[in-house]
C-alpha positions in Angstrom: 0.0 0.0 0.0 1.6 3.2 -1.1 1.9 6.2 1.2 0.5 8.5 -1.5 -2.8 6.6 -1.9 -5.8 8.8 -2.0 -8.0 8.2 1.1 -11.7 7.7 0.3 -14.8 7.8 2.5 -16.7 4.8 1.2 -19.6 2.5 2.0 -18.6 -1.2 2.0 -21.3 -3.7 1.6 -20.7 -7.5 2.1 -21.2 -9.7 -0.9 -24.3 -11.9 -1.2 -24.3 -14.4 1.6 -21.7 -12.3 3.5 -22.0 -10.2 6.6 -20.7 -7.0 8.1 -19.3 -9.1 10.9 -17.3 -11.1 8.4 -15.9 -7.9 6.9 -14.9 -6.6 10.3 -13.1 -9.9 11.0 -10.8 -9.5 7.9 -7.3 -8.2 8.8 -7.6 -5.1 6.7 -6.8 -2.3 9.1 -9.9 -0.3 8.0 -10.7 3.0 9.7 -14.4 2.2 10.4 -16.5 5.4 10.9 -19.9 3.8 11.1 -21.3 0.2 11.4 -24.8 -0.5 10.1 -26.7 -3.8 9.7 -25.9 -4.0 6.0 -22.8 -1.9 5.5 -19.8 -0.1 6.9 -18.7 3.5 6.4 -14.9 3.6 6.2 -12.0 5.8 5.4 -9.5 3.7 3.4 -6.8 4.1 0.8 -7.7 3.6 -2.9 -5.4 0.6 -3.1 -7.3 -1.2 -0.3 -10.7 -0.4 -1.8 -9.5 -1.7 -5.2 -8.2 -4.9 -3.6 -11.6 -5.5 -1.8 -13.3 -5.1 -5.2 -10.8 -7.3 -7.0 -11.1 -10.1 -4.5 -14.9 -9.6 -4.3 -14.8 -9.2 -0.6 -17.1 -6.2 -0.6 -19.0 -3.9 -2.9 -17.4 -0.4 -2.6 -19.3 2.8 -3.1 -16.8 5.7 -3.0 -18.6 8.7 -1.5 -15.8 11.3 -1.6 -12.1 11.8 -1.0 -11.2 12.6 2.6 -10.4 16.2 1.6 -13.7 16.6 -0.3 -15.7 15.1 2.6 -14.0 17.4 5.2 -14.6 20.5 3.0 -18.3 19.6 2.7 -18.6 19.2 6.5 -16.8 22.5 7.1 -19.1 24.4 4.7 -22.4 23.0 5.7 -24.8 25.2 7.8 -25.0 24.5 11.5 -28.3 23.5 13.1 -30.4 26.6 13.7 -28.4 28.7 11.2 -30.8 31.0 9.3 -28.2 32.2 6.9 
């Protein structure tokens, strides 16, 4: 895994017949942000996401790069902001 890999915020869904628990049991070193019944939200390098897809261990839905995601979160209105 290269140190210059782009980090993505992504949803990982287990393959048919698989489970989120099985994904979590894999020695992947994922930065898991959220765990749901049918998927995980993770921050992971592109090379790891590509490997998961190649090996068909998970369906990967890339939401945004880490930088894009953080920029969106910084620019969103706060609760109760009338602006």
